[in-house]
C-alpha positions as CSV (number, residue, x, y, z in Angstrom):
1,M,-34.9,-16.3,41.5
2,S,-33.8,-16.5,37.9
3,T,-36.1,-16.9,34.9
4,P,-35.7,-19.9,32.7
5,R,-34.0,-18.9,29.4
6,D,-36.7,-20.5,27.3
7,S,-39.6,-18.9,29.2
8,Q,-42.3,-17.5,27.0
9,R,-44.5,-16.2,29.8
10,I,-45.7,-12.5,30.0
11,V,-47.5,-10.9,32.8
12,I,-49.5,-7.7,32.4
13,A,-50.0,-6.2,35.9
14,G,-52.8,-3.7,35.7
15,A,-54.5,-5.5,32.9
16,S,-57.9,-3.9,33.4
17,S,-56.6,-0.4,32.7
18,L,-56.7,1.3,29.3
19,L,-53.0,0.9,29.0
20,G,-53.2,-2.8,30.0
21,A,-55.8,-3.5,27.4
22,E,-53.8,-1.7,24.7
23,L,-50.7,-3.7,25.7
24,K,-52.6,-6.9,25.4
25,S,-53.9,-6.0,22.0
26,L,-50.5,-5.0,20.7
27,L,-48.7,-8.1,22.1
28,E,-51.2,-10.3,20.2
29,E,-50.2,-8.5,17.0
30,S,-46.4,-8.6,17.7
31,P,-43.7,-11.3,17.7
32,F,-44.9,-12.2,21.2
33,A,-48.2,-13.6,19.8
34,G,-48.6,-17.1,21.0
35,W,-46.7,-16.5,24.3
36,D,-48.4,-17.4,27.6
37,L,-50.1,-14.2,28.7
38,S,-51.2,-13.8,32.3
39,L,-53.5,-10.9,33.3
40,V,-53.5,-9.6,36.9
41,D,-54.8,-6.5,38.6
42,E,-56.1,-5.0,41.8
43,E,-58.9,-6.7,43.8
44,T,-61.6,-4.5,42.4
45,A,-60.8,-5.8,38.9
46,V,-60.3,-9.5,39.8
47,G,-62.8,-11.8,38.0
48,T,-63.3,-9.5,35.1
49,L,-63.9,-11.6,32.0
50,T,-61.7,-10.7,29.0
51,E,-59.8,-12.6,26.3
52,A,-56.2,-13.4,25.6
53,G,-54.9,-15.0,22.4
54,G,-58.5,-15.4,21.2
55,E,-59.5,-17.4,24.2
56,P,-61.6,-16.4,27.2
57,A,-59.5,-15.1,30.1
58,V,-60.2,-13.9,33.7
59,I,-58.2,-11.2,35.4
60,Q,-56.5,-12.7,38.5
61,P,-55.2,-11.2,41.7
62,V,-51.5,-10.9,42.5
63,E,-50.5,-13.8,44.7
64,D,-47.4,-15.7,45.7
65,G,-46.0,-17.1,42.5
66,T,-47.8,-14.7,40.2
67,F,-44.5,-13.6,38.6
68,D,-42.6,-16.9,38.7
69,R,-41.1,-18.0,35.4
70,A,-42.2,-14.8,33.7
71,K,-39.8,-13.5,31.0
72,L,-41.5,-10.1,30.7
73,I,-43.6,-8.2,33.2
74,F,-45.5,-5.0,32.2
75,F,-46.9,-2.7,34.9
76,A,-49.8,-0.7,33.4
77,G,-51.9,0.1,36.4
78,S,-51.8,2.8,39.1
79,A,-48.6,3.9,40.8
80,A,-49.8,2.6,44.1
81,F,-50.5,-0.9,42.6
82,T,-47.0,-0.9,41.0
83,E,-45.3,0.2,44.2
84,R,-46.9,-2.7,46.1
85,N,-46.0,-5.4,43.6
86,L,-42.8,-4.2,41.9
87,P,-40.4,-5.8,44.5
88,A,-41.9,-9.3,43.9
89,A,-41.8,-8.8,40.2
90,R,-38.1,-7.8,40.3
91,E,-37.3,-10.8,42.5
92,S,-38.6,-13.1,39.8
93,G,-35.6,-12.2,37.6
94,A,-37.9,-11.2,34.7
95,I,-37.4,-8.0,32.6
96,V,-39.8,-5.5,34.1
97,I,-41.2,-2.6,32.0
98,D,-43.1,0.0,34.0
99,L,-45.6,2.4,32.4
100,S,-47.0,3.7,35.7
101,G,-44.3,6.3,36.5
102,T,-43.1,4.4,39.6
103,A,-39.7,3.3,38.2
104,L,-38.9,6.9,37.3
105,H,-37.7,7.4,40.9
106,I,-35.7,4.1,41.1
107,Q,-32.0,4.7,40.7
108,D,-31.1,1.6,38.7
109,A,-34.1,1.9,36.3
110,R,-33.4,2.9,32.7
111,V,-35.8,5.4,31.3
112,W,-36.4,4.6,27.7
113,F,-37.5,7.2,25.2
114,A,-37.0,5.0,22.1
115,L,-34.2,7.4,20.9
116,D,-30.8,5.9,20.1
117,A,-29.4,9.5,20.1
118,L,-30.1,9.6,23.8
119,G,-27.7,6.8,24.4
120,E,-30.4,4.3,24.9
121,A,-28.8,1.1,23.6
122,T,-30.3,-1.6,25.8
123,Q,-28.1,-3.3,28.3
124,P,-28.3,-7.0,29.1
125,S,-27.6,-6.3,32.8
126,K,-30.7,-4.0,33.1
127,T,-33.9,-5.7,34.1
128,L,-36.0,-2.6,35.1
129,Y,-37.1,-0.1,32.5
130,A,-39.4,2.9,32.7
131,I,-41.5,4.0,29.7
132,P,-42.4,7.8,29.9
133,S,-45.9,9.1,29.5
134,A,-47.0,10.4,26.1
135,P,-45.9,13.9,27.0
136,G,-42.6,12.6,28.2
137,L,-42.0,10.8,24.9
138,I,-43.0,13.9,23.0
139,I,-40.5,16.0,25.0
140,G,-37.7,13.5,24.5
141,R,-38.2,13.4,20.7
142,L,-38.4,17.2,20.5
143,L,-35.2,17.7,22.4
144,D,-33.6,15.1,20.1
145,A,-34.9,16.8,16.9
146,L,-34.3,20.5,17.8
147,G,-30.8,20.1,19.4
148,P,-29.0,20.3,16.1
149,A,-30.8,23.6,15.4
150,A,-29.0,25.2,18.4
151,L,-32.1,25.1,20.7
152,S,-31.9,27.7,23.5
153,R,-35.4,27.5,25.0
154,L,-38.4,25.1,24.9
155,A,-41.8,25.6,26.5
156,L,-44.8,23.3,26.2
157,V,-48.4,23.3,27.2
158,F,-50.1,19.9,27.2
159,F,-53.9,19.4,27.1
160,R,-54.8,16.3,29.1
161,P,-57.7,14.1,28.0
162,V,-60.0,12.4,30.6
163,S,-58.9,8.9,29.5
164,E,-55.7,9.6,31.4
165,A,-57.9,9.0,34.5
166,G,-59.0,5.7,33.1
167,R,-62.5,4.4,32.3
168,A,-63.9,6.3,35.2
169,G,-62.7,9.6,33.6
170,I,-64.3,8.7,30.3
171,E,-67.6,7.8,32.0
172,E,-67.7,11.0,34.0
173,L,-67.1,13.3,31.0
174,E,-69.7,11.3,29.0
175,A,-72.3,11.6,31.8
176,Q,-71.6,15.3,32.4
177,T,-71.9,16.1,28.7
178,S,-75.3,14.3,28.5
179,Q,-76.5,16.0,31.8
180,L,-75.6,19.5,30.7
181,L,-77.2,19.1,27.3
182,S,-80.3,18.0,29.1
183,F,-80.1,20.9,31.6
184,Q,-79.4,18.7,34.5
185,S,-77.0,19.2,37.4
186,V,-73.8,17.3,36.8
187,G,-72.3,14.5,38.8
188,Q,-68.6,14.8,39.6
189,P,-67.5,11.9,41.8
190,L,-64.0,11.6,40.2
191,F,-63.0,15.1,39.3
192,D,-65.0,17.1,41.9
193,T,-65.8,19.7,39.3
194,Q,-67.3,20.2,35.9
195,V,-64.9,18.8,33.3
196,A,-67.3,18.9,30.3
197,F,-67.1,22.0,28.1
198,N,-64.4,23.3,30.4
199,L,-60.7,24.0,30.4
200,L,-59.0,23.8,33.8
201,D,-55.7,24.2,35.5
202,H,-56.7,22.0,38.4
203,Y,-59.6,19.8,39.5
204,G,-61.8,20.1,42.6
205,A,-60.3,19.8,46.1
206,A,-61.9,16.3,46.7
207,S,-60.9,15.0,43.3
208,R,-59.1,11.6,43.0
209,E,-57.1,13.1,40.1
210,N,-54.3,15.7,40.7
211,L,-53.1,17.8,37.8
212,Q,-50.1,19.0,39.9
213,A,-49.0,15.4,40.3
214,V,-49.4,14.9,36.5
215,R,-47.2,18.0,35.9
216,D,-44.6,16.7,38.4
217,R,-44.3,13.3,36.6
218,I,-44.0,15.0,33.1
219,R,-41.4,17.4,34.5
220,R,-39.5,14.5,36.0
221,E,-39.5,12.8,32.5
222,A,-38.4,16.1,30.9
223,S,-35.5,16.5,33.3
224,I,-34.3,13.0,32.5
225,A,-34.6,13.5,28.8
226,S,-32.8,16.8,29.1
227,T,-29.9,15.2,31.0
228,Q,-29.6,12.5,28.4
229,S,-29.8,14.9,25.4
230,S,-27.1,16.9,23.8
231,T,-28.9,20.2,24.4
232,K,-29.2,20.0,28.2
233,I,-32.1,22.4,27.8
234,A,-34.7,22.1,30.7
235,P,-38.1,22.7,29.1
236,S,-40.8,24.8,30.8
237,I,-44.0,22.7,31.1
238,Q,-47.6,23.3,31.8
239,V,-50.5,20.8,31.8
240,L,-54.2,21.8,31.5
241,H,-57.4,19.7,31.5
242,A,-59.1,19.5,28.1
243,P,-62.7,18.3,27.8
244,V,-61.9,15.5,25.3
245,F,-62.0,11.7,25.7
246,Y,-58.7,10.6,24.1
247,G,-55.4,12.1,22.9
248,Y,-53.0,14.6,24.2
249,T,-52.7,17.8,22.2
250,F,-49.9,20.2,22.8
251,V,-48.4,23.5,21.8
252,T,-44.7,24.3,21.9
253,N,-42.7,27.4,21.7
254,S,-39.0,27.1,20.9
255,E,-36.1,29.4,20.4
256,S,-33.1,28.5,18.3
257,K,-30.5,30.2,16.0
258,P,-32.0,32.9,13.7
259,G,-32.1,32.1,10.1
260,Q,-33.7,28.7,10.4
261,T,-36.2,28.2,7.6
262,R,-39.5,26.4,7.8
263,E,-38.4,23.9,5.2
264,A,-35.2,23.0,7.1
265,L,-37.2,22.7,10.4
266,V,-39.7,20.4,8.7
267,E,-37.0,18.2,7.4
268,V,-35.3,18.0,10.9
269,L,-38.6,17.0,12.5
270,R,-39.4,14.5,9.9
271,R,-36.0,12.8,10.2
272,S,-36.6,12.5,14.0
273,G,-39.8,10.5,13.4
274,F,-42.6,13.1,13.7
275,S,-45.5,12.8,11.3
276,L,-46.0,16.0,9.4
277,D,-48.9,15.9,7.0
278,I,-48.2,18.8,4.7
279,E,-51.1,17.9,2.4
280,A,-53.6,17.2,5.2
281,S,-57.1,18.2,4.1
282,S,-58.4,18.7,7.6
283,P,-56.9,20.5,10.7
284,L,-54.7,18.5,13.1
285,G,-56.4,17.5,16.4
286,N,-56.6,14.7,18.8
287,I,-58.9,12.7,16.6
288,V,-56.3,12.6,13.8
289,A,-53.8,10.9,16.2
290,A,-56.3,8.3,17.5
291,G,-55.1,4.7,17.2
292,D,-51.7,5.8,15.9
293,S,-48.3,5.4,17.6
294,A,-46.9,8.4,15.8
295,I,-46.5,11.9,17.1
296,H,-48.3,14.3,14.7
297,L,-47.3,17.9,14.1
298,A,-48.8,20.7,12.1
299,L,-46.4,22.8,10.0
300,P,-44.2,25.1,12.2
301,E,-45.1,28.7,12.4
302,D,-42.5,31.4,13.0
303,D,-43.1,34.2,15.4
304,P,-42.6,37.5,13.5
305,A,-42.0,39.4,16.8
306,Q,-39.2,37.1,17.9
307,P,-36.7,35.9,15.2
308,G,-35.7,32.3,15.7
309,T,-38.9,31.5,17.6
310,W,-41.2,28.8,16.3
311,W,-44.6,27.6,17.3
312,L,-45.6,23.9,16.9
313,W,-49.0,22.3,17.4
314,G,-49.2,18.6,17.8
315,A,-51.2,15.6,18.9
316,A,-50.6,12.0,20.1
317,D,-52.6,9.1,21.2
318,N,-52.1,9.0,25.0
319,I,-52.7,5.3,25.2
320,R,-51.2,3.9,22.0
321,L,-47.9,5.9,22.1
322,P,-46.6,4.6,25.4
323,A,-48.0,1.1,24.9
324,A,-46.3,0.8,21.4
325,T,-43.1,2.2,22.9
326,A,-43.1,-0.5,25.6
327,I,-43.6,-3.3,23.0
328,K,-40.8,-1.8,20.8
329,L,-38.5,-2.0,23.9
330,A,-39.6,-5.6,24.7
331,E,-38.8,-6.6,21.1
332,K,-35.3,-5.1,21.3
333,L,-34.6,-6.8,24.7
334,I,-35.8,-10.2,23.6
335,A,-34.3,-10.2,20.1
């Protein structure tokens, strides 16, 4: 089926998720404001009352014809939901932009890091695009920035917020924090362990969240970014749970040619689109990045024991960054 050339219909599949809600909000502030917006999701979210374009809207189930005449389809829900519905979406002829990670494993999908240096000029023949997670976008931009500095090694540790597990993750951290402060035993239906006041390298055995699966996705995104970059450096990656609600924070360790000055490195990072607040009056953390589509970095610190080695501390909004990247891609494709 082909989509009518004058179609102005957008479908957000997974509309009840945090990413779905952010996409809807950003679309209403973008050149797509005024387009016909359809909100669909899994059965458990069907019937949820929300709004679209300032009017009341109800989240609908995916049915026959859900994707007909759509110009753009965003997948912002779970990977399982996307896998079930992606074939029908592609058959509609619409441009499909996936944020769930599912399309990373589809051969003809284009993974888009929003970096022209990675050879990412959009192609009219492409109708399936994958938007990396916030860590994947961070890695792509770092490889792009540090390549000219003769990068030889890059290692990153990401600290995952509970909002990556959706509203259920936020509610569990909130409940556990309150319970612990009241000297009560904590409930742990989602993570199967105490996530409040606790740093972890994995969740409980019965958890519905899997940090190893998160690492696997980020490493897949890093591998794709490395293949497309000029450096061909495969980064080393670790992901840990952090007891915070929103925002990925991360620390990186990179090795490049000796003699690189801090001033030169700051200029390289700034040209690549990172936000470096040299005059910041408060320390950089996840709160600084909240509601911002930029990737924030503190000033680089050299390692006196290893010439040419630099430490970077950064933060990014885990919801806003991929959502804003998806909107940016849609604007390029429809322009």
